[in-house]
N, C-alpha and C positions, 0 to 999 in steps of 0.2 A: 663476466659477472655471475655472482653465485645467486643460487635461488632465493636466498634472504635478500640479497639486494634488489634483485627484481621486483620481489614483493613489495620493499618498501617504496621503489619507483612508481610500479603500478598503482600504488594506493595512496601517493603522494598527493597533497592539497592542490598543486598545479596541475596533475594530471587529471584529477577528478574534476577540476574546473574545466579543463578544456574537454573533456568528455561530456558535461553538462551543456557547454556551448554549443558543441556539434550535436548533440540531441535535438537542441532548441531549433539550431539552423535547418537541420534535416528535416524536423515537422514543419519547418516555413516551406521549404522548397518541394515537399511531397503535397502541401496544399496548393502550390502555384501549379503543380502538374495537372491538377484537376480542372485548370483552365485551358480552353483550346488555343485563345488568343496568346496567352503567354507561352504554350508550348510551341506554337507557331514560330514565335520570335526568339525565344531562349533554351528551347527543348533540349538542344545536345548539350547546352552549358549545365542546365538542372541535372540532367542525367550523369553528366561526369562529375559534378559535385556529389550527387548521390553515392556513386561508386567510391569516390574518393573517403567519403564518411564512413561507408560500410567496411572499407579496407582497415580504417584506423580501428573500428570497433572490434574487428577479427584479430587484429594484431593484440588491441586490449586484452581480449577473452583468451588468447593464445599464450600470453605472457603469464597471465592469472594462472590458468592450467599449468602451465610449466612450471611456475613457483609453488603451487600448493598441491600439484598432482592430484589423487583421486579425493584428498580432503577437499579439493574446491567443489565437489558436488554435495558435501554435506550440508551447507549452505542453500536454504531455499531461496534466497535472494539471488545465488552465484547460478544455481539453475536456471531462474527466471531469466536472467541475463542472456545466459547460454542457449535458451530456447529461441529468445526472440531474434538472436544473431543468425542461429541456424535456420529459421524459418526464412531469413532475408536471403540464405545462399542457395535456396531452391530455385530451380529453372521457374521463369516467368513468362513463358511462350507457351502455345499450344493449350493443353487441357490445365495447365498450372497457371493461366493468365488471372485468374483470381487471386493468387498469391502477391500479386502486386498491390492490392487495397491492404493486405496485412503488414506492409511496411509501416505503416503509421502506427502500429503497435510498438516499433522503437521508441516513441515519444513517452510510453510507459516506464522506460528506464529512469526517467527523471525521479520515479518514486524511490527508486532504490538509489541513485545517487544524492538526492537532497534529503538529507536527515531528517527535516521536519516533516515532510510528505512519507517517508519511511515509517515515522513514529506513528502518524495518523492511520495508515494504512495496518500497520501491526496492532494498533490499538483494536481497529475495528475486527480483525480476525479473533483477537482474544475475546471479543465480546459477543461472538458468533453463538457459543451456547447458550447465553441468556437470551440474545434475540430471537433464537429459536423458539422460544416460550412466548416470546410477545407475538410471534407470528401464528402461533398454535391458538392462542386468546383471540386475535384479530380474526381467524378462520371461523372460529367459533362464534364470535359476534357476526360476523357477516352471514353464517349459515343461519342462526336464529331470524335475523332479521329478513333475510331472504324467504325462508318460509312463512313467515308473518305476512311479509308485503305480498307474496303471491297469493295466500288466502284471503287478505282484504282488498287487494287491488286489481288483482289478475284479470277477472271479468272485464271489468271497465277500462282497464288499461294494460292490454296485453302486450303492446310495444315496449313497456317497461318492466312489467310485473307479470308476463304471461306464462312463465315457467320459471324454474328454480334458477337456470341458467341466466335468464334475461334479467331477473330479480338481482343476482349477483353482481352482473355487469352494471346495471343500473345504479346498485350500492355503492360500487367502486367508484363510477363517476361522482357520484354524490359524497363520498368521502374527499375526494380531491377539490370538492367545492367549485367544481365546473357544472354551471347549469343546474346547480340542485333548487335554486330558488323559483326557477320556472317549472320545474318538475313538481316542485311542493305545491306552489299556487295553483296549478293544475288540477293536481288531486285534491287540494283542500276543497274546491269549489263542488266536488261530489262528497267528499268524505271530509267535513270539519275537523275531525280528531287528528287527521292525518299529521298535521303540524307537529304533535307531540311525538310521533312517530319518527319524524325526520329529524327532530332537533335532540331526541334522543340518541338516536343512531350517529349523527355527527358529534355530539358531545363524548361519544363512549370511542368511536373509530378515529376520528380527526385529533382531536384534543387530547385526551386522557391518554390513548395509545400511542401518540406521537410524543407526549411528553415523557411517558416512560421509556420510549425508545432513546429519545435525546438522554435522560437521565442514566441510563445503561451505560451508552457510549461514553460519556463526561466520565462517570465513575472508573470506567476501564482505562481510560487515557490518564487518569490520576493515577490508578494501581500501576500501570505500565512504567509510568515517570519514577514512581517511587521505587520500583524493582532496578529500573535502570540506574537511578541516583546511588541506590544501595549497593549496585554492582560496583560503580564507579568508586565509591567509598572504600569497599573492599579491596579493590585492585591498588587503591592508593594505600591502604593499611599494609598490604602485601608487599609493596614496592617499599614503604618505611622499614617495615621487619626486616626485608632483605639489607637493606643499606645499614640497620642498626647491628646485623650478623655480620656483614662485611666490616664496619668500625670495630667492633668487639675483636674480631680476627685480627686486624690491623694493630690494635692496641697489644693484644696479646704477642704479637711478633715484635712489636717495638719494645714492650718488656723483655723480652728473651735476649734483644740485642743489646740492650742495656745491661743486662745481667753479664753477658758474655763480655761486654766492655769493661764494667767493673772487675771482673774475674782478671782480664787482662792486664790493667792498670794495677790490681793488688800483686799480682805475680812481678811485674816489673818494679814495683816499690820494695817488694821484699827482696829482690836480687841486689 
């Protein structure tokens, strides 16, 4: 088989569906291996299945590397796949025993092999530059409220606001809305105005910032979808243009053949 045939085979829908099925199965078997009772009864079978699935993954990666050569590594997703399979081939005994736990990362190959998951991850990566500024804004809000909280409540409630670090940790807990009402009610008994402090912080940190975060991700997903659609349209237009060019060449060739045939008929008529 030629490299192009191997490439088409490895990227075919049937092969990709098989790989997705094996990834899911491998994830389940690795989960079963965490149970001592299951391992005592079916340990050898599970390990054999794991080795067979790993062998299929290695063959798949090997075919793709053979078909694409060095261009295989130009794709970030291909490097991701290669790294996960390469880690799985490392020894898992002795000082490398901890690497057995990393086998579960094979499940992440679903992100690459399932188009919708890949689309979501790519959108998140494209939104990172904008999200960084959201994190900067959130850090600024945390810092300001931590300083204010330490100055206001640190003396009376050192366990929550005794220093800057404790204040920021407490504010993180409050941002997650975990037990914030207990903290607020306790402090309000001593500082009646504390409700304004906590409600303002929650409104800024939990609701406003979170909604901006979601808006950025959704907007980025829309932009990625538009770019993907535009690429598809461009590719189709190029294919149509190529077909038109081929058709034009065929028409010209046919015209030439008709002209030659007419010339032959004319010569025979003259004779």
